[in-house]
TIVO-2410 file (N, C-alpha, C; in nm, 3 decimals):
# residues 85
REC num residu      c1      c2      c3 atome chaine
REC   1      M   1.069  -2.899   6.391     N      A
REC   1      M   1.034  -2.799   6.402    CA      A
REC   1      M   1.181  -2.705   6.380     C      A
REC   2      H   1.200  -2.598   6.321     N      A
REC   2      H   1.317  -2.550   6.274    CA      A
REC   2      H   1.295  -2.421   6.345     C      A
REC   3      L   1.359  -2.368   6.460     N      A
REC   3      L   1.333  -2.298   6.540    CA      A
REC   3      L   1.449  -2.156   6.462     C      A
REC   4      S   1.538  -2.179   6.440     N      A
REC   4      S   1.632  -2.086   6.382    CA      A
REC   4      S   1.589  -1.966   6.279     C      A
REC   5      Q   1.621  -1.829   6.310     N      A
REC   5      Q   1.528  -1.735   6.224    CA      A
REC   5      Q   1.633  -1.728   6.125     C      A
REC   6      T   1.576  -1.698   5.993     N      A
REC   6      T   1.679  -1.616   5.898    CA      A
REC   6      T   1.642  -1.531   5.831     C      A
REC   7      V   1.721  -1.418   5.787     N      A
REC   7      V   1.632  -1.304   5.702    CA      A
REC   7      V   1.724  -1.289   5.594     C      A
REC   8      D   1.661  -1.260   5.503     N      A
REC   8      D   1.680  -1.230   5.352    CA      A
REC   8      D   1.706  -1.100   5.313     C      A
REC   9      I   1.791  -1.030   5.292     N      A
REC   9      I   1.808  -0.892   5.210    CA      A
REC   9      I   1.820  -0.894   5.064     C      A
REC  10      E   1.751  -0.826   5.002     N      A
REC  10      E   1.778  -0.770   4.880    CA      A
REC  10      E   1.792  -0.680   4.832     C      A
REC  11      T   1.944  -0.650   4.746     N      A
REC  11      T   2.003  -0.566   4.760    CA      A
REC  11      T   1.994  -0.496   4.593     C      A
REC  12      P   1.999  -0.363   4.581     N      A
REC  12      P   1.930  -0.307   4.468    CA      A
REC  12      P   1.979  -0.322   4.350     C      A
REC  13      E   2.175  -0.385   4.421     N      A
REC  13      E   2.182  -0.475   4.299    CA      A
REC  13      E   2.185  -0.624   4.260     C      A
REC  14      L   2.046  -0.638   4.325     N      A
REC  14      L   2.003  -0.795   4.299    CA      A
REC  14      L   2.077  -0.913   4.407     C      A
REC  15      V   2.119  -0.844   4.445     N      A
REC  15      V   2.231  -0.933   4.574    CA      A
REC  15      V   2.148  -1.012   4.646     C      A
REC  16      V   2.110  -1.122   4.740     N      A
REC  16      V   2.059  -1.148   4.826    CA      A
REC  16      V   2.140  -1.180   4.976     C      A
REC  17      V   2.128  -1.148   5.030     N      A
REC  17      V   2.232  -1.107   5.182    CA      A
REC  17      V   2.121  -1.188   5.286     C      A
REC  18      S   2.157  -1.291   5.347     N      A
REC  18      S   2.072  -1.389   5.436    CA      A
REC  18      S   2.189  -1.393   5.574     C      A
REC  19      Y   2.179  -1.376   5.655     N      A
REC  19      Y   2.194  -1.389   5.796    CA      A
REC  19      Y   2.085  -1.456   5.916     C      A
REC  20      T   2.112  -1.538   5.985     N      A
REC  20      T   2.060  -1.612   6.106    CA      A
REC  20      T   2.060  -1.530   6.202     C      A
REC  21      I   1.933  -1.501   6.247     N      A
REC  21      I   1.927  -1.416   6.382    CA      A
REC  21      I   1.973  -1.485   6.539     C      A
REC  22      A   2.044  -1.409   6.630     N      A
REC  22      A   2.062  -1.458   6.670    CA      A
REC  22      A   2.005  -1.519   6.806     C      A
REC  23      G   2.026  -1.576   6.899     N      A
REC  23      G   1.902  -1.651   7.019    CA      A
REC  23      G   1.958  -1.623   7.114     C      A
REC  24      I   1.849  -1.637   7.179     N      A
REC  24      I   1.870  -1.576   7.308    CA      A
REC  24      I   1.984  -1.606   7.394     C      A
REC  25      G   2.047  -1.727   7.379     N      A
REC  25      G   2.106  -1.816   7.468    CA      A
REC  25      G   2.273  -1.741   7.439     C      A
REC  26      S   2.237  -1.708   7.318     N      A
REC  26      S   2.418  -1.666   7.241    CA      A
REC  26      S   2.413  -1.552   7.285     C      A
REC  27      R   2.306  -1.450   7.310     N      A
REC  27      R   2.302  -1.301   7.307    CA      A
REC  27      R   2.310  -1.296   7.450     C      A
REC  28      V   2.294  -1.373   7.547     N      A
REC  28      V   2.307  -1.370   7.712    CA      A
REC  28      V   2.498  -1.411   7.733     C      A
REC  29      Y   2.517  -1.477   7.661     N      A
REC  29      Y   2.691  -1.542   7.652    CA      A
REC  29      Y   2.732  -1.402   7.637     C      A
REC  30      A   2.704  -1.321   7.506     N      A
REC  30      A   2.751  -1.231   7.458    CA      A
REC  30      A   2.765  -1.123   7.580     C      A
REC  31      A   2.643  -1.093   7.644     N      A
REC  31      A   2.655  -1.000   7.693    CA      A
REC  31      A   2.750  -1.059   7.853     C      A
REC  32      L   2.740  -1.156   7.870     N      A
REC  32      L   2.820  -1.214   7.999    CA      A
REC  32      L   2.943  -1.146   7.990     C      A
REC  33      I   3.009  -1.216   7.866     N      A
REC  33      I   3.144  -1.165   7.793    CA      A
REC  33      I   3.186  -1.060   7.819     C      A
REC  34      D   3.080  -0.894   7.756     N      A
REC  34      D   3.106  -0.765   7.718    CA      A
REC  34      D   3.099  -0.741   7.902     C      A
REC  35      L   3.013  -0.755   8.013     N      A
REC  35      L   3.034  -0.741   8.115    CA      A
REC  35      L   3.156  -0.821   8.181     C      A
REC  36      C   3.238  -0.938   8.189     N      A
REC  36      C   3.341  -0.965   8.212    CA      A
REC  36      C   3.437  -0.808   8.152     C      A
REC  37      I   3.467  -0.812   8.013     N      A
REC  37      I   3.544  -0.715   7.986    CA      A
REC  37      I   3.499  -0.621   8.078     C      A
REC  38      C   3.398  -0.529   8.057     N      A
REC  38      C   3.388  -0.396   8.142    CA      A
REC  38      C   3.442  -0.425   8.232     C      A
REC  39      A   3.422  -0.482   8.352     N      A
REC  39      A   3.455  -0.555   8.484    CA      A
REC  39      A   3.597  -0.511   8.503     C      A
REC  40      M   3.671  -0.619   8.409     N      A
REC  40      M   3.829  -0.596   8.428    CA      A
REC  40      M   3.888  -0.433   8.401     C      A
REC  41      M   3.850  -0.386   8.341     N      A
REC  41      M   3.856  -0.231   8.243    CA      A
REC  41      M   3.848  -0.171   8.401     C      A
REC  42      F   3.728  -0.185   8.446     N      A
REC  42      F   3.712  -0.073   8.590    CA      A
REC  42      F   3.803  -0.133   8.667     C      A
REC  43      F   3.822  -0.265   8.672     N      A
REC  43      F   3.955  -0.324   8.815    CA      A
REC  43      F   4.089  -0.245   8.749     C      A
REC  44      A   4.107  -0.269   8.640     N      A
REC  44      A   4.251  -0.195   8.589    CA      A
REC  44      A   4.272  -0.058   8.567     C      A
REC  45      M   4.178  -0.004   8.587     N      A
REC  45      M   4.130   0.161   8.575    CA      A
REC  45      M   4.155   0.213   8.732     C      A
REC  46      I   4.074   0.158   8.832     N      A
REC  46      I   4.091   0.181   8.983    CA      A
REC  46      I   4.208   0.195   9.015     C      A
REC  47      F   4.283  -0.001   8.978     N      A
REC  47      F   4.413  -0.006   9.011    CA      A
REC  47      F   4.501   0.101   9.009     C      A
REC  48      G   4.502   0.114   8.874     N      A
REC  48      G   4.591   0.219   8.807    CA      A
REC  48      G   4.609   0.328   8.938     C      A
REC  49      V   4.452   0.397   8.912     N      A
REC  49      V   4.484   0.516   9.020    CA      A
REC  49      V   4.542   0.467   9.157     C      A
REC  50      L   4.519   0.399   9.211     N      A
REC  50      L   4.515   0.347   9.340    CA      A
REC  50      L   4.661   0.373   9.348     C      A
REC  51      L   4.707   0.318   9.217     N      A
REC  51      L   4.858   0.320   9.220    CA      A
REC  51      L   4.979   0.423   9.233     C      A
REC  52      L   4.850   0.500   9.102     N      A
REC  52      L   4.931   0.632   9.106    CA      A
REC  52      L   4.891   0.752   9.231     C      A
REC  53      S   4.794   0.734   9.279     N      A
REC  53      S   4.755   0.829   9.399    CA      A
REC  53      S   4.824   0.814   9.529     C      A
REC  54      R   4.898   0.650   9.548     N      A
REC  54      R   4.949   0.617   9.668    CA      A
REC  54      R   5.015   0.667   9.719     C      A
REC  55      D   5.152   0.751   9.638     N      A
REC  55      D   5.258   0.797   9.600    CA      A
REC  55      D   5.212   0.966   9.664     C      A
REC  56      A   5.097   0.983   9.629     N      A
REC  56      A   5.051   1.146   9.667    CA      A
REC  56      A   4.992   1.173   9.772     C      A
REC  57      S   4.944   1.070   9.811     N      A
REC  57      S   4.824   1.090   9.919    CA      A
REC  57      S   4.923   1.116  10.057     C      A
REC  58      D   4.842   1.238  10.121     N      A
REC  58      D   4.857   1.289  10.248    CA      A
REC  58      D   4.827   1.201  10.380     C      A
REC  59      D   4.913   1.197  10.502     N      A
REC  59      D   4.852   1.133  10.555    CA      A
REC  59      D   4.753   1.185  10.656     C      A
REC  60      A   4.722   1.293  10.649     N      A
REC  60      A   4.567   1.356  10.703    CA      A
REC  60      A   4.449   1.299  10.649     C      A
REC  61      G   4.488   1.304  10.520     N      A
REC  61      G   4.332   1.209  10.477    CA      A
REC  61      G   4.221   1.355  10.394     C      A
REC  62      I   4.289   1.454  10.362     N      A
REC  62      I   4.288   1.598  10.337    CA      A
REC  62      I   4.272   1.539  10.215     C      A
REC  63      A   4.133   1.628  10.130     N      A
REC  63      A   4.122   1.619   9.981    CA      A
REC  63      A   4.208   1.709   9.929     C      A
REC  64      T   4.298   1.700   9.843     N      A
REC  64      T   4.365   1.812   9.784    CA      A
REC  64      T   4.320   1.836   9.598     C      A
REC  65      S   4.384   1.912   9.525     N      A
REC  65      S   4.306   1.929   9.395    CA      A
REC  65      S   4.371   1.805   9.301     C      A
REC  66      S   4.504   1.763   9.349     N      A
REC  66      S   4.486   1.635   9.259    CA      A
REC  66      S   4.440   1.534   9.290     C      A
REC  67      T   4.392   1.504   9.429     N      A
REC  67      T   4.250   1.457   9.407    CA      A
REC  67      T   4.112   1.429   9.349     C      A
REC  68      A   4.094   1.584   9.372     N      A
REC  68      A   3.966   1.603   9.261    CA      A
REC  68      A   4.009   1.562   9.116     C      A
REC  69      W   4.132   1.556   9.084     N      A
REC  69      W   4.149   1.543   8.897    CA      A
REC  69      W   4.150   1.437   8.899     C      A
REC  70      A   4.208   1.345   9.004     N      A
REC  70      A   4.184   1.183   8.990    CA      A
REC  70      A   4.057   1.146   9.000     C      A
REC  71      L   3.983   1.210   9.068     N      A
REC  71      L   3.848   1.142   9.083    CA      A
REC  71      L   3.738   1.189   8.921     C      A
REC  72      A   3.783   1.345   8.876     N      A
REC  72      A   3.748   1.356   8.759    CA      A
REC  72      A   3.804   1.250   8.628     C      A
REC  73      V   3.929   1.205   8.652     N      A
REC  73      V   3.985   1.141   8.511    CA      A
REC  73      V   3.892   1.024   8.537     C      A
REC  74      M   3.902   0.947   8.703     N      A
REC  74      M   3.777   0.790   8.653    CA      A
REC  74      M   3.668   0.836   8.650     C      A
REC  75      L   3.571   0.935   8.659     N      A
REC  75      L   3.451   0.950   8.629    CA      A
REC  75      L   3.451   0.981   8.473     C      A
REC  76      M   3.554   1.006   8.441     N      A
REC  76      M   3.539   0.995   8.235    CA      A
REC  76      M   3.602   0.918   8.211     C      A
REC  77      M   3.665   0.828   8.272     N      A
REC  77      M   3.740   0.673   8.214    CA      A
REC  77      M   3.573   0.600   8.244     C      A
REC  78      Q   3.533   0.576   8.347     N      A
REC  78      Q   3.408   0.509   8.355    CA      A
REC  78      Q   3.323   0.546   8.209     C      A
REC  79      F   3.297   0.658   8.196     N      A
REC  79      F   3.177   0.700   8.106    CA      A
REC  79      F   3.258   0.659   7.927     C      A
REC  80      V   3.409   0.655   7.891     N      A
REC  80      V   3.458   0.616   7.797    CA      A
REC  80      V   3.437   0.477   7.815     C      A
REC  81      I   3.442   0.360   7.920     N      A
REC  81      I   3.478   0.209   7.919    CA      A
REC  81      I   3.276   0.193   7.889     C      A
REC  82      L   3.217   0.248   7.941     N      A
REC  82      L   3.055   0.225   7.937    CA      A
REC  82      L   3.020   0.247   7.848     C      A
REC  83      W   3.018   0.349   7.757     N      A
REC  83      W   2.980   0.432   7.592    CA      A
REC  83      W   3.088   0.389   7.531     C      A
REC  84      G   3.196   0.371   7.548     N      A
REC  84      G   3.325   0.319   7.400    CA      A
REC  84      G   3.310   0.239   7.424     C      A
REC  85      Y   3.281   0.158   7.465     N      A
REC  85      Y   3.333  -0.019   7.455    CA      A
REC  85      Y   3.230  -0.063   7.401     C      A
***
């Protein structure tokens, strides 16, 4: 019994395009690779923001407008990473 599924599509120019549908194992493997890439981008973004905000932080722990801007940029970057990737 052959488990791989192939799809044949005939174009208007009478060219047959054939491809094999990915199985569950290769889909899970690709999803794990994508998850690792997104996680690395998240960690790089957080590390970059922390590195940049380290010099601008005050000792009182009071949120400033630059802190609000940094949070806004982080949220936008998370959106870009999740939806743009």
